[in-house]
C-alpha positions in Angstrom: 392.4 -12.6 226.8 393.2 -15.0 224.0 391.1 -16.7 221.4 390.8 -20.4 221.7 391.4 -22.5 218.6 387.6 -23.1 218.6 386.9 -19.4 218.6 389.4 -18.7 215.9 387.6 -21.0 213.5 384.1 -19.9 214.4 381.8 -18.2 211.9 381.4 -15.2 214.3 385.2 -14.6 214.4 385.4 -14.7 210.6 382.7 -12.1 210.3 384.3 -9.9 213.0 387.8 -10.3 211.4 386.5 -9.4 207.9 384.6 -6.4 209.2 387.6 -5.2 211.3 390.0 -5.6 208.3 387.7 -3.7 206.0 387.1 -0.9 208.5 390.9 -0.7 209.1 391.5 -0.1 205.4 388.8 2.6 205.4 390.3 4.4 208.3 393.8 4.2 206.9 392.6 5.7 203.7 390.8 8.4 205.6 394.1 9.3 207.3 395.6 10.1 203.9 393.1 12.9 203.5 393.3 16.3 205.1 391.6 15.9 208.5 391.4 18.3 211.4 393.7 17.3 214.3 390.8 16.1 216.5 389.5 13.7 213.7 393.1 12.5 213.1 393.5 11.6 216.7 390.1 9.8 216.8 390.9 7.9 213.6 394.2 6.8 214.9 392.6 5.6 218.2 390.1 3.6 216.2 392.9 2.1 214.1 394.7 1.1 217.3 391.6 -0.6 218.8 390.9 -2.5 215.6 394.5 -3.7 215.5 394.2 -4.9 219.1 391.1 -6.8 218.2 392.7 -8.4 215.2 395.7 -9.3 217.3 393.5 -11.6 219.5 394.0 -14.2 216.7 397.8 -14.3 217.5 398.6 -16.7 220.3 401.3 -14.5 221.7 398.9 -11.6 222.1 397.2 -11.4 225.5 395.0 -8.5 226.5 394.6 -7.8 230.2 391.0 -7.6 231.4 389.5 -6.7 234.8 387.9 -10.2 234.9 389.6 -12.6 237.2 
């Protein structure tokens, strides 16, 4: 899946991007603390997913979906 030029400039994408960027910063700061292993793994997974979401803006990024 890629974002079209129209979607990249939509108000909804700006809101999503701003939220994801802010949340990514919060999660990265959380990793700097002393977390149990399970919470560390969960936080890293959340970071990975937010980064994938933000990468939709890059034209070379394509995410496979089950939709055909």
